[in-house]
BADRENMI-292919 format. One record per residue (C-alpha): residue in one letter; residue number from 1; z, x negated, y negated. Coordinates in steps of 0.001 Angstrom, whole numbers. Layout:
# residues N
nuro r: A | k: NUM | pz: Z | px: X | py: Y
...
# end
This chain:
# residues 376
nuro r: M | k: 1 | pz: 8633 | px: -8681 | py: 20803
nuro r: D | k: 2 | pz: 6730 | px: -12053 | py: 21028
nuro r: L | k: 3 | pz: 5671 | px: -12678 | py: 17414
nuro r: D | k: 4 | pz: 3995 | px: -15799 | py: 18307
nuro r: N | k: 5 | pz: 1669 | px: -13970 | py: 20763
nuro r: E | k: 6 | pz: 1163 | px: -11138 | py: 18174
nuro r: F | k: 7 | pz: 243 | px: -13217 | py: 15287
nuro r: K | k: 8 | pz: -2068 | px: -16451 | py: 16207
nuro r: L | k: 9 | pz: -2981 | px: -17976 | py: 12855
nuro r: D | k: 10 | pz: -4593 | px: -21290 | py: 12529
nuro r: P | k: 11 | pz: -1607 | px: -23532 | py: 12427
nuro r: Q | k: 12 | pz: -3528 | px: -25503 | py: 9580
nuro r: I | k: 13 | pz: -3253 | px: -22256 | py: 7283
nuro r: S | k: 14 | pz: -169 | px: -21179 | py: 5514
nuro r: Y | k: 15 | pz: -785 | px: -17507 | py: 5158
nuro r: L | k: 16 | pz: 947 | px: -16147 | py: 2232
nuro r: N | k: 17 | pz: -1228 | px: -13398 | py: 921
nuro r: H | k: 18 | pz: -103 | px: -10106 | py: 2622
nuro r: A | k: 19 | pz: -55 | px: -8525 | py: -956
nuro r: A | k: 20 | pz: -3930 | px: -8869 | py: -1021
nuro r: V | k: 21 | pz: -5372 | px: -8813 | py: 2664
nuro r: A | k: 22 | pz: -3471 | px: -9364 | py: 5618
nuro r: P | k: 23 | pz: -4479 | px: -11078 | py: 8992
nuro r: W | k: 24 | pz: -4454 | px: -8653 | py: 12068
nuro r: P | k: 25 | pz: -1985 | px: -8934 | py: 14863
nuro r: T | k: 26 | pz: -3323 | px: -9523 | py: 18143
nuro r: R | k: 27 | pz: -3104 | px: -6087 | py: 19321
nuro r: A | k: 28 | pz: -5118 | px: -4784 | py: 16498
nuro r: A | k: 29 | pz: -7988 | px: -7308 | py: 17269
nuro r: D | k: 30 | pz: -7804 | px: -6403 | py: 20868
nuro r: A | k: 31 | pz: -7890 | px: -2759 | py: 20201
nuro r: V | k: 32 | pz: -11173 | px: -3069 | py: 18202
nuro r: A | k: 33 | pz: -12589 | px: -5494 | py: 20882
nuro r: R | k: 34 | pz: -11841 | px: -2879 | py: 23449
nuro r: F | k: 35 | pz: -13462 | px: -135 | py: 21252
nuro r: A | k: 36 | pz: -16429 | px: -2025 | py: 20654
nuro r: R | k: 37 | pz: -16892 | px: -2958 | py: 24436
nuro r: E | k: 38 | pz: -16532 | px: 647 | py: 25166
nuro r: N | k: 39 | pz: -19058 | px: 1818 | py: 22674
nuro r: A | k: 40 | pz: -21590 | px: -895 | py: 23702
nuro r: E | k: 41 | pz: -21285 | px: 220 | py: 27460
nuro r: R | k: 42 | pz: -20612 | px: 3671 | py: 27244
nuro r: G | k: 43 | pz: -21391 | px: 5062 | py: 23813
nuro r: A | k: 44 | pz: -19314 | px: 8052 | py: 22707
nuro r: Q | k: 45 | pz: -18751 | px: 9242 | py: 26223
nuro r: H | k: 46 | pz: -15084 | px: 9575 | py: 25643
nuro r: Y | k: 47 | pz: -15006 | px: 10493 | py: 22032
nuro r: P | k: 48 | pz: -12052 | px: 12915 | py: 22676
nuro r: R | k: 49 | pz: -10118 | px: 9804 | py: 23391
nuro r: W | k: 50 | pz: -10997 | px: 8218 | py: 20142
nuro r: M | k: 51 | pz: -9634 | px: 11297 | py: 18406
nuro r: D | k: 52 | pz: -6411 | px: 10971 | py: 20252
nuro r: V | k: 53 | pz: -6111 | px: 7485 | py: 18635
nuro r: E | k: 54 | pz: -6779 | px: 9241 | py: 15283
nuro r: S | k: 55 | pz: -3953 | px: 11702 | py: 15962
nuro r: Q | k: 56 | pz: -1619 | px: 9056 | py: 16984
nuro r: L | k: 57 | pz: -2351 | px: 7028 | py: 13874
nuro r: R | k: 58 | pz: -1607 | px: 10112 | py: 11756
nuro r: T | k: 59 | pz: 1865 | px: 10389 | py: 13683
nuro r: N | k: 60 | pz: 2487 | px: 6669 | py: 12984
nuro r: L | k: 61 | pz: 1795 | px: 7054 | py: 9391
nuro r: A | k: 62 | pz: 4043 | px: 10049 | py: 9061
nuro r: Q | k: 63 | pz: 6857 | px: 8217 | py: 10631
nuro r: L | k: 64 | pz: 6387 | px: 5348 | py: 8330
nuro r: L | k: 65 | pz: 6642 | px: 7641 | py: 5412
nuro r: N | k: 66 | pz: 9155 | px: 9961 | py: 6965
nuro r: A | k: 67 | pz: 6677 | px: 12756 | py: 6202
nuro r: P | k: 68 | pz: 7885 | px: 16256 | py: 7478
nuro r: S | k: 69 | pz: 4602 | px: 16334 | py: 9708
nuro r: A | k: 70 | pz: 1583 | px: 14512 | py: 10520
nuro r: D | k: 71 | pz: -236 | px: 17559 | py: 9075
nuro r: D | k: 72 | pz: 718 | px: 16097 | py: 5773
nuro r: I | k: 73 | pz: -1392 | px: 12891 | py: 6390
nuro r: A | k: 74 | pz: -5065 | px: 12486 | py: 5508
nuro r: L | k: 75 | pz: -6955 | px: 9397 | py: 6608
nuro r: V | k: 76 | pz: -8863 | px: 8095 | py: 3686
nuro r: K | k: 77 | pz: -11107 | px: 5129 | py: 2680
nuro r: N | k: 78 | pz: -8686 | px: 3419 | py: 175
nuro r: T | k: 79 | pz: -6029 | px: 3912 | py: -2382
nuro r: S | k: 80 | pz: -8453 | px: 4578 | py: -5063
nuro r: E | k: 81 | pz: -9893 | px: 7543 | py: -3483
nuro r: A | k: 82 | pz: -6688 | px: 9166 | py: -2829
nuro r: L | k: 83 | pz: -5827 | px: 8678 | py: -6473
nuro r: S | k: 84 | pz: -9012 | px: 10333 | py: -7290
nuro r: F | k: 85 | pz: -8189 | px: 13298 | py: -5176
nuro r: V | k: 86 | pz: -5040 | px: 13748 | py: -7184
nuro r: A | k: 87 | pz: -6623 | px: 13307 | py: -10561
nuro r: Y | k: 88 | pz: -9674 | px: 15374 | py: -9981
nuro r: G | k: 89 | pz: -7886 | px: 17845 | py: -7793
nuro r: L | k: 90 | pz: -5457 | px: 18902 | py: -10240
nuro r: S | k: 91 | pz: -6060 | px: 21220 | py: -13072
nuro r: W | k: 92 | pz: -5546 | px: 19922 | py: -16538
nuro r: S | k: 93 | pz: -5356 | px: 21153 | py: -19924
nuro r: P | k: 94 | pz: -5789 | px: 19413 | py: -23310
nuro r: G | k: 95 | pz: -2541 | px: 17871 | py: -24496
nuro r: D | k: 96 | pz: -1264 | px: 17204 | py: -20862
nuro r: E | k: 97 | pz: 342 | px: 13611 | py: -20446
nuro r: I | k: 98 | pz: 353 | px: 11290 | py: -17663
nuro r: I | k: 99 | pz: 3120 | px: 8495 | py: -17732
nuro r: I | k: 100 | pz: 2239 | px: 5164 | py: -15979
nuro r: S | k: 101 | pz: 3752 | px: 1640 | py: -16282
nuro r: D | k: 102 | pz: 2328 | px: -1027 | py: -18284
nuro r: Q | k: 103 | pz: 2175 | px: -3334 | py: -15227
nuro r: E | k: 104 | pz: -81 | px: -1153 | py: -12803
nuro r: F | k: 105 | pz: -3047 | px: -2407 | py: -10853
nuro r: P | k: 106 | pz: -6389 | px: -1153 | py: -12354
nuro r: S | k: 107 | pz: -6608 | px: 1477 | py: -9575
nuro r: N | k: 108 | pz: -3496 | px: 3455 | py: -10863
nuro r: S | k: 109 | pz: -4595 | px: 3380 | py: -14453
nuro r: I | k: 110 | pz: -8279 | px: 3627 | py: -14498
nuro r: V | k: 111 | pz: -8271 | px: 6921 | py: -12679
nuro r: W | k: 112 | pz: -6058 | px: 8581 | py: -15100
nuro r: E | k: 113 | pz: -7631 | px: 7220 | py: -18253
nuro r: S | k: 114 | pz: -10886 | px: 8601 | py: -16916
nuro r: L | k: 115 | pz: -9363 | px: 12164 | py: -17686
nuro r: A | k: 116 | pz: -9538 | px: 11556 | py: -21394
nuro r: D | k: 117 | pz: -12593 | px: 13664 | py: -21819
nuro r: Q | k: 118 | pz: -10469 | px: 16674 | py: -20418
nuro r: G | k: 119 | pz: -8030 | px: 15991 | py: -23191
nuro r: V | k: 120 | pz: -5281 | px: 14240 | py: -21116
nuro r: T | k: 121 | pz: -3290 | px: 11552 | py: -22714
nuro r: V | k: 122 | pz: -2095 | px: 8466 | py: -20571
nuro r: R | k: 123 | pz: 1167 | px: 6706 | py: -22013
nuro r: K | k: 124 | pz: 2215 | px: 3452 | py: -20760
nuro r: V | k: 125 | pz: 5916 | px: 2474 | py: -20453
nuro r: S | k: 126 | pz: 7211 | px: -1073 | py: -20399
nuro r: L | k: 127 | pz: 8947 | px: -2209 | py: -17202
nuro r: D | k: 128 | pz: 10403 | px: -5156 | py: -19000
nuro r: G | k: 129 | pz: 13871 | px: -3529 | py: -19764
nuro r: D | k: 130 | pz: 16973 | px: -3861 | py: -17848
nuro r: D | k: 131 | pz: 16693 | px: -226 | py: -16652
nuro r: C | k: 132 | pz: 13077 | px: 611 | py: -16383
nuro r: E | k: 133 | pz: 13794 | px: 3714 | py: -14645
nuro r: A | k: 134 | pz: 15633 | px: 5043 | py: -17574
nuro r: D | k: 135 | pz: 12903 | px: 4030 | py: -19993
nuro r: I | k: 136 | pz: 10453 | px: 5856 | py: -17864
nuro r: I | k: 137 | pz: 12539 | px: 8871 | py: -17885
nuro r: A | k: 138 | pz: 13149 | px: 8713 | py: -21466
nuro r: A | k: 139 | pz: 9383 | px: 8837 | py: -22101
nuro r: F | k: 140 | pz: 9167 | px: 12326 | py: -20500
nuro r: T | k: 141 | pz: 8293 | px: 15125 | py: -22887
nuro r: E | k: 142 | pz: 7507 | px: 18779 | py: -22602
nuro r: N | k: 143 | pz: 3884 | px: 17918 | py: -22224
nuro r: T | k: 144 | pz: 4223 | px: 15431 | py: -19284
nuro r: R | k: 145 | pz: 2644 | px: 16795 | py: -16154
nuro r: L | k: 146 | pz: 2658 | px: 13740 | py: -13965
nuro r: L | k: 147 | pz: 4241 | px: 10174 | py: -13319
nuro r: A | k: 148 | pz: 2095 | px: 7964 | py: -11359
nuro r: I | k: 149 | pz: 3681 | px: 4516 | py: -10620
nuro r: S | k: 150 | pz: 3573 | px: 1825 | py: -7967
nuro r: S | k: 151 | pz: 6561 | px: 1581 | py: -5813
nuro r: V | k: 152 | pz: 6159 | px: -2260 | py: -5999
nuro r: Q | k: 153 | pz: 4178 | px: -3927 | py: -8815
nuro r: Y | k: 154 | pz: 1348 | px: -6179 | py: -7596
nuro r: G | k: 155 | pz: 1978 | px: -8893 | py: -10013
nuro r: T | k: 156 | pz: 5443 | px: -9962 | py: -9769
nuro r: G | k: 157 | pz: 6701 | px: -7675 | py: -6997
nuro r: L | k: 158 | pz: 9016 | px: -5533 | py: -9181
nuro r: R | k: 159 | pz: 10455 | px: -2587 | py: -7228
nuro r: V | k: 160 | pz: 11380 | px: 794 | py: -8842
nuro r: D | k: 161 | pz: 13902 | px: 3132 | py: -7606
nuro r: L | k: 162 | pz: 11805 | px: 5877 | py: -6220
nuro r: E | k: 163 | pz: 14807 | px: 8164 | py: -5495
nuro r: R | k: 164 | pz: 15877 | px: 8145 | py: -9122
nuro r: L | k: 165 | pz: 12433 | px: 8786 | py: -10499
nuro r: G | k: 166 | pz: 11866 | px: 11395 | py: -7982
nuro r: K | k: 167 | pz: 15071 | px: 13271 | py: -8916
nuro r: A | k: 168 | pz: 14262 | px: 13135 | py: -12546
nuro r: C | k: 169 | pz: 10774 | px: 14486 | py: -12081
nuro r: K | k: 170 | pz: 11911 | px: 17327 | py: -9972
nuro r: E | k: 171 | pz: 14451 | px: 18206 | py: -12666
nuro r: A | k: 172 | pz: 11771 | px: 18114 | py: -15473
nuro r: D | k: 173 | pz: 9297 | px: 19886 | py: -13355
nuro r: I | k: 174 | pz: 6999 | px: 16721 | py: -13281
nuro r: L | k: 175 | pz: 4634 | px: 15913 | py: -10352
nuro r: F | k: 176 | pz: 5526 | px: 12572 | py: -8798
nuro r: C | k: 177 | pz: 2639 | px: 10311 | py: -7385
nuro r: V | k: 178 | pz: 3322 | px: 6931 | py: -5962
nuro r: D | k: 179 | pz: 842 | px: 3943 | py: -5211
nuro r: A | k: 180 | pz: 2775 | px: 2626 | py: -2030
nuro r: I | k: 181 | pz: 187 | px: -134 | py: -1368
nuro r: Q | k: 182 | pz: 2604 | px: -2950 | py: -2059
nuro r: S | k: 183 | pz: 5447 | px: -1509 | py: -197
nuro r: L | k: 184 | pz: 4209 | px: 684 | py: 2951
nuro r: G | k: 185 | pz: 4498 | px: -1687 | py: 5902
nuro r: A | k: 186 | pz: 6953 | px: -3917 | py: 4266
nuro r: L | k: 187 | pz: 9747 | px: -1771 | py: 3084
nuro r: P | k: 188 | pz: 11125 | px: 1518 | py: 4607
nuro r: M | k: 189 | pz: 9980 | px: 4602 | py: 2843
nuro r: D | k: 190 | pz: 11117 | px: 8061 | py: 2714
nuro r: V | k: 191 | pz: 8844 | px: 10540 | py: 945
nuro r: Q | k: 192 | pz: 11245 | px: 13345 | py: 1452
nuro r: R | k: 193 | pz: 14398 | px: 11768 | py: 173
nuro r: A | k: 194 | pz: 12520 | px: 10339 | py: -2821
nuro r: Q | k: 195 | pz: 10889 | px: 13802 | py: -3549
nuro r: I | k: 196 | pz: 7298 | px: 12378 | py: -3760
nuro r: D | k: 197 | pz: 4702 | px: 14702 | py: -4317
nuro r: F | k: 198 | pz: 1645 | px: 12366 | py: -3446
nuro r: T | k: 199 | pz: 1540 | px: 9037 | py: -2298
nuro r: M | k: 200 | pz: -1178 | px: 6649 | py: -893
nuro r: A | k: 201 | pz: -1610 | px: 3222 | py: 338
nuro r: D | k: 202 | pz: -4511 | px: 1019 | py: 1903
nuro r: G | k: 203 | pz: -4173 | px: -191 | py: 5519
nuro r: H | k: 204 | pz: -5239 | px: -3870 | py: 4708
nuro r: K | k: 205 | pz: -2135 | px: -5470 | py: 3163
nuro r: W | k: 206 | pz: 1554 | px: -4861 | py: 4388
nuro r: L | k: 207 | pz: 288 | px: -2384 | py: 7105
nuro r: L | k: 208 | pz: -1619 | px: -5396 | py: 8833
nuro r: G | k: 209 | pz: -4707 | px: -3499 | py: 9211
nuro r: P | k: 210 | pz: -8325 | px: -3420 | py: 8251
nuro r: E | k: 211 | pz: -10010 | px: -2647 | py: 4935
nuro r: G | k: 212 | pz: -11659 | px: 782 | py: 4588
nuro r: L | k: 213 | pz: -8859 | px: 2910 | py: 5782
nuro r: G | k: 214 | pz: -5915 | px: 4124 | py: 4188
nuro r: V | k: 215 | pz: -3164 | px: 7022 | py: 4062
nuro r: F | k: 216 | pz: -2851 | px: 9923 | py: 1663
nuro r: Y | k: 217 | pz: 304 | px: 11892 | py: 1969
nuro r: V | k: 218 | pz: 470 | px: 15384 | py: -36
nuro r: R | k: 219 | pz: 3515 | px: 17513 | py: 40
nuro r: A | k: 220 | pz: 2662 | px: 20621 | py: 2049
nuro r: G | k: 221 | pz: 3418 | px: 23039 | py: -979
nuro r: L | k: 222 | pz: 755 | px: 21295 | py: -3006
nuro r: R | k: 223 | pz: -2168 | px: 21079 | py: -972
nuro r: D | k: 224 | pz: -3645 | px: 24261 | py: -2316
nuro r: Q | k: 225 | pz: -3224 | px: 23074 | py: -5905
nuro r: L | k: 226 | pz: -5615 | px: 20194 | py: -5304
nuro r: K | k: 227 | pz: -9269 | px: 21666 | py: -5527
nuro r: L | k: 228 | pz: -11650 | px: 19902 | py: -3405
nuro r: N | k: 229 | pz: -14609 | px: 17994 | py: -4533
nuro r: E | k: 230 | pz: -15990 | px: 16925 | py: -1195
nuro r: Y | k: 231 | pz: -17071 | px: 19023 | py: 1690
nuro r: G | k: 232 | pz: -18244 | px: 18404 | py: 5167
nuro r: W | k: 233 | pz: -17899 | px: 19208 | py: 8809
nuro r: H | k: 234 | pz: -14544 | px: 17321 | py: 9384
nuro r: M | k: 235 | pz: -12502 | px: 19013 | py: 6563
nuro r: V | k: 236 | pz: -12685 | px: 22512 | py: 8175
nuro r: D | k: 237 | pz: -10439 | px: 24392 | py: 10533
nuro r: K | k: 238 | pz: -11931 | px: 24204 | py: 13956
nuro r: R | k: 239 | pz: -13957 | px: 21261 | py: 13100
nuro r: G | k: 240 | pz: -15286 | px: 20745 | py: 16592
nuro r: D | k: 241 | pz: -17109 | px: 24108 | py: 16575
nuro r: F | k: 242 | pz: -20498 | px: 23177 | py: 14969
nuro r: D | k: 243 | pz: -21936 | px: 26650 | py: 15786
nuro r: Q | k: 244 | pz: -19507 | px: 28633 | py: 13626
nuro r: H | k: 245 | pz: -21217 | px: 30651 | py: 10928
nuro r: S | k: 246 | pz: -18047 | px: 31142 | py: 8721
nuro r: W | k: 247 | pz: -15539 | px: 28538 | py: 7963
nuro r: R | k: 248 | pz: -12281 | px: 27734 | py: 6118
nuro r: V | k: 249 | pz: -10725 | px: 24664 | py: 5011
nuro r: A | k: 250 | pz: -8380 | px: 22933 | py: 7208
nuro r: P | k: 251 | pz: -4653 | px: 24036 | py: 6415
nuro r: S | k: 252 | pz: -3615 | px: 20449 | py: 7029
nuro r: A | k: 253 | pz: -4199 | px: 17359 | py: 4884
nuro r: V | k: 254 | pz: -7521 | px: 17010 | py: 7077
nuro r: R | k: 255 | pz: -9104 | px: 18980 | py: 4338
nuro r: F | k: 256 | pz: -9407 | px: 15726 | py: 2336
nuro r: E | k: 257 | pz: -11412 | px: 14174 | py: 5030
nuro r: C | k: 258 | pz: -15053 | px: 15502 | py: 4407
nuro r: G | k: 259 | pz: -16984 | px: 13645 | py: 6944
nuro r: S | k: 260 | pz: -17033 | px: 11292 | py: 10014
nuro r: P | k: 261 | pz: -13845 | px: 9108 | py: 10706
nuro r: N | k: 262 | pz: -13881 | px: 5437 | py: 10481
nuro r: S | k: 263 | pz: -13109 | px: 5133 | py: 14043
nuro r: V | k: 264 | pz: -13287 | px: 1203 | py: 14367
nuro r: A | k: 265 | pz: -10542 | px: 954 | py: 11709
nuro r: A | k: 266 | pz: -8484 | px: 3853 | py: 13329
nuro r: H | k: 267 | pz: -8189 | px: 1772 | py: 16493
nuro r: A | k: 268 | pz: -6953 | px: -1244 | py: 14464
nuro r: L | k: 269 | pz: -4484 | px: 516 | py: 12186
nuro r: E | k: 270 | pz: -3138 | px: 2593 | py: 15026
nuro r: A | k: 271 | pz: -2139 | px: -742 | py: 16866
nuro r: S | k: 272 | pz: -841 | px: -2272 | py: 13787
nuro r: T | k: 273 | pz: 1259 | px: 691 | py: 12633
nuro r: G | k: 274 | pz: 2627 | px: 983 | py: 16175
nuro r: L | k: 275 | pz: 3691 | px: -2859 | py: 15928
nuro r: L | k: 276 | pz: 5538 | px: -2166 | py: 12737
nuro r: L | k: 277 | pz: 7286 | px: 1081 | py: 14172
nuro r: E | k: 278 | pz: 8054 | px: -964 | py: 17458
nuro r: H | k: 279 | pz: 9815 | px: -3623 | py: 15407
nuro r: G | k: 280 | pz: 11488 | px: -1144 | py: 13262
nuro r: M | k: 281 | pz: 11056 | px: -964 | py: 9465
nuro r: D | k: 282 | pz: 14739 | px: -1799 | py: 8572
nuro r: N | k: 283 | pz: 14161 | px: -4973 | py: 10745
nuro r: V | k: 284 | pz: 10906 | px: -5654 | py: 9057
nuro r: R | k: 285 | pz: 12431 | px: -5395 | py: 5581
nuro r: D | k: 286 | pz: 15418 | px: -7667 | py: 6554
nuro r: H | k: 287 | pz: 13257 | px: -10326 | py: 8155
nuro r: L | k: 288 | pz: 10821 | px: -10253 | py: 5178
nuro r: F | k: 289 | pz: 13516 | px: -10659 | py: 2629
nuro r: A | k: 290 | pz: 14959 | px: -13525 | py: 4771
nuro r: K | k: 291 | pz: 11363 | px: -15219 | py: 4446
nuro r: V | k: 292 | pz: 11179 | px: -14742 | py: 666
nuro r: D | k: 293 | pz: 14769 | px: -16064 | py: 248
nuro r: Y | k: 294 | pz: 13610 | px: -19014 | py: 2267
nuro r: L | k: 295 | pz: 10506 | px: -19665 | py: 347
nuro r: A | k: 296 | pz: 12317 | px: -19032 | py: -3025
nuro r: D | k: 297 | pz: 14972 | px: -21761 | py: -2073
nuro r: A | k: 298 | pz: 12300 | px: -24145 | py: -1287
nuro r: L | k: 299 | pz: 10315 | px: -23714 | py: -4499
nuro r: R | k: 300 | pz: 13569 | px: -24036 | py: -6625
nuro r: N | k: 301 | pz: 13886 | px: -27574 | py: -5355
nuro r: V | k: 302 | pz: 10294 | px: -28415 | py: -6593
nuro r: P | k: 303 | pz: 10301 | px: -29853 | py: -10324
nuro r: G | k: 304 | pz: 8944 | px: -27576 | py: -12822
nuro r: V | k: 305 | pz: 8941 | px: -24375 | py: -10838
nuro r: A | k: 306 | pz: 9974 | px: -21175 | py: -12407
nuro r: I | k: 307 | pz: 10164 | px: -18165 | py: -10282
nuro r: L | k: 308 | pz: 8891 | px: -15034 | py: -12132
nuro r: S | k: 309 | pz: 9737 | px: -12348 | py: -9507
nuro r: A | k: 310 | pz: 13070 | px: -10701 | py: -9321
nuro r: L | k: 311 | pz: 15199 | px: -11220 | py: -6073
nuro r: D | k: 312 | pz: 18132 | px: -8984 | py: -6718
nuro r: E | k: 313 | pz: 18666 | px: -6367 | py: -4168
nuro r: R | k: 314 | pz: 17770 | px: -3580 | py: -6600
nuro r: R | k: 315 | pz: 14151 | px: -5136 | py: -7628
nuro r: R | k: 316 | pz: 13031 | px: -7388 | py: -4832
nuro r: S | k: 317 | pz: 10039 | px: -6973 | py: -2622
nuro r: G | k: 318 | pz: 7809 | px: -9079 | py: -453
nuro r: I | k: 319 | pz: 6250 | px: -10760 | py: -3297
nuro r: L | k: 320 | pz: 7165 | px: -14105 | py: -4841
nuro r: T | k: 321 | pz: 5256 | px: -15155 | py: -7974
nuro r: F | k: 322 | pz: 6048 | px: -18359 | py: -9707
nuro r: R | k: 323 | pz: 4489 | px: -20856 | py: -12169
nuro r: V | k: 324 | pz: 4844 | px: -24697 | py: -12520
nuro r: E | k: 325 | pz: 5510 | px: -26325 | py: -15846
nuro r: G | k: 326 | pz: 2320 | px: -27963 | py: -17121
nuro r: Q | k: 327 | pz: 143 | px: -26365 | py: -14518
nuro r: H | k: 328 | pz: -2533 | px: -23892 | py: -15211
nuro r: S | k: 329 | pz: -1792 | px: -21153 | py: -12600
nuro r: Q | k: 330 | pz: -5687 | px: -20417 | py: -11933
nuro r: E | k: 331 | pz: -6394 | px: -23970 | py: -11251
nuro r: L | k: 332 | pz: -3236 | px: -24499 | py: -9139
nuro r: Y | k: 333 | pz: -4307 | px: -21389 | py: -7159
nuro r: K | k: 334 | pz: -7583 | px: -22872 | py: -6501
nuro r: A | k: 335 | pz: -6120 | px: -26152 | py: -5422
nuro r: L | k: 336 | pz: -3678 | px: -24428 | py: -3212
nuro r: M | k: 337 | pz: -6491 | px: -22546 | py: -1500
nuro r: A | k: 338 | pz: -8406 | px: -25702 | py: -992
nuro r: E | k: 339 | pz: -5346 | px: -26967 | py: 747
nuro r: Q | k: 340 | pz: -5506 | px: -23915 | py: 3013
nuro r: V | k: 341 | pz: -2558 | px: -22268 | py: 1428
nuro r: V | k: 342 | pz: -3646 | px: -18617 | py: 1095
nuro r: C | k: 343 | pz: -2132 | px: -17156 | py: -1869
nuro r: A | k: 344 | pz: -3259 | px: -15302 | py: -5209
nuro r: N | k: 345 | pz: -3250 | px: -15703 | py: -8789
nuro r: R | k: 346 | pz: -1518 | px: -12784 | py: -10150
nuro r: G | k: 347 | pz: 1186 | px: -11686 | py: -12486
nuro r: G | k: 348 | pz: 1055 | px: -14787 | py: -14755
nuro r: G | k: 349 | pz: 1533 | px: -17139 | py: -11918
nuro r: V | k: 350 | pz: 876 | px: -18189 | py: -8243
nuro r: R | k: 351 | pz: 1708 | px: -15228 | py: -5949
nuro r: F | k: 352 | pz: 3052 | px: -15856 | py: -2525
nuro r: S | k: 353 | pz: 3568 | px: -13095 | py: -144
nuro r: P | k: 354 | pz: 4656 | px: -13697 | py: 3364
nuro r: H | k: 355 | pz: 5416 | px: -11028 | py: 5924
nuro r: F | k: 356 | pz: 8266 | px: -10610 | py: 8212
nuro r: Y | k: 357 | pz: 6545 | px: -12669 | py: 10972
nuro r: T | k: 358 | pz: 5765 | px: -15720 | py: 8761
nuro r: T | k: 359 | pz: 7196 | px: -18984 | py: 10156
nuro r: E | k: 360 | pz: 9256 | px: -21477 | py: 8445
nuro r: R | k: 361 | pz: 6801 | px: -24095 | py: 9417
nuro r: A | k: 362 | pz: 4051 | px: -22216 | py: 7433
nuro r: M | k: 363 | pz: 6317 | px: -22001 | py: 4426
nuro r: D | k: 364 | pz: 7392 | px: -25471 | py: 4539
nuro r: Q | k: 365 | pz: 3766 | px: -26642 | py: 4866
nuro r: A | k: 366 | pz: 2924 | px: -24482 | py: 1834
nuro r: V | k: 367 | pz: 5639 | px: -26007 | py: -281
nuro r: N | k: 368 | pz: 4860 | px: -29429 | py: 805
nuro r: R | k: 369 | pz: 1316 | px: -29213 | py: -20
nuro r: L | k: 370 | pz: 2365 | px: -27603 | py: -3614
nuro r: R | k: 371 | pz: 4405 | px: -30755 | py: -4062
nuro r: K | k: 372 | pz: 1559 | px: -33054 | py: -3189
nuro r: L | k: 373 | pz: -731 | px: -31202 | py: -5725
nuro r: I | k: 374 | pz: 1558 | px: -31546 | py: -8536
nuro r: G | k: 375 | pz: 2788 | px: -34979 | py: -7820
nuro r: A | k: 376 | pz: 6323 | px: -33740 | py: -7238
# end
C-alpha cells in the first residue's frame, strides 16, 4: 500500500488529532467524488448499487469488530445515538445501577444519568488505581444491570482490558456496553472474545471516515430486548416492498435504522474501512504504537514536558497527552494550532493522536514548533 498516495495532507500541517476528527484517505475522497458525479449526472438510477456499498460497509465493520455476522451491525448517525438506543431500549426498574468510569466522555455519562427519573442510579468508578479493572469489578452489586465504559479514554488514552471486564460481567449476569470510538480503527477488536453485548463508534476518528455515520453492534440474542423508539420504512423486513400492508421489524440490526441511509458517508466509510482491513489491524496497531513511541521519545527531550498517558503495553493506545511545566495547556494548544500543529486540549494537557500512516517528518515538525513556542 502506497501510504503517500493514500494520505496527501498539506506538508505544512502536522496532523495529530485523529482522536477528534481524522482526515480522509484519498480513496474515501475519491469515492465521494464519484458518488457526487454519478448523482449529478444520473440521479438514483443505480440506487441498488448504492445499497451494495452499504452492504459491503456492514461486512467491513463486522470484520473490524469480529462480529459473528453483518446482521449484527447497524449503521447509525453517531455514538450518542447508539448509546441512546441501549439506554432507552432496555427496561429499567427503580434501584437498578449502571457503572461507568470517572473519565468518560460526556456521551457515555449523560445518557445514563438521564435515566434518573426512572429510578436508575449511575455509579462512577475511578480509573486512577493500579488495577482499575479490579476496582470496577469490585463495584458490582446485586443491583448492577450494566457496565458502560470506553475501551480507551478520550483524555489520556488509558486502555482497559475488555476481555477481563467482559468475563466478569458474564459471570455476574451484567450487560456489557463498550464505547469503542477511541479504539476502533486504531486497535484490533473482538466483540466475541470480550463477550461484549453492545458496542458503538463514530466513523470520523480512527476509522478515517466522515462525521454523521457510525456503527452499532448488538449481540444477536439481545436485539429483541431493546424496545424500539423510532419507526420508519428502512427498519422493516422486506424494506424495499413499499406496497406491503403488513410489516414486521427486520430480524437484523437494521431494525435500528428507521429512515433513509446516509449514502454519501457510506461510500466514504466503506472505502476507509476497506483500507484498514487491507493494511490489517495488527499492522495498524503495531505501526501506530511505533509512531506514539517516536513522538514520546521526541517529547521527552523537550525541557519541562511531562507525559500524562500510560505507555506500557497493557494501557497504551494511540493517544499521547502531555503538559509543559509553566505553560497553560489551553493557551499552548491554541498556539500550536496557530502553528498548524492540529491537536487538542484534553485530559489536563495537550493531546497528540497520530495514526499508523503519520510520518516522522510531521511529528518532528510538531515537536520543533512546540520547542519554538516554549523557548526550549
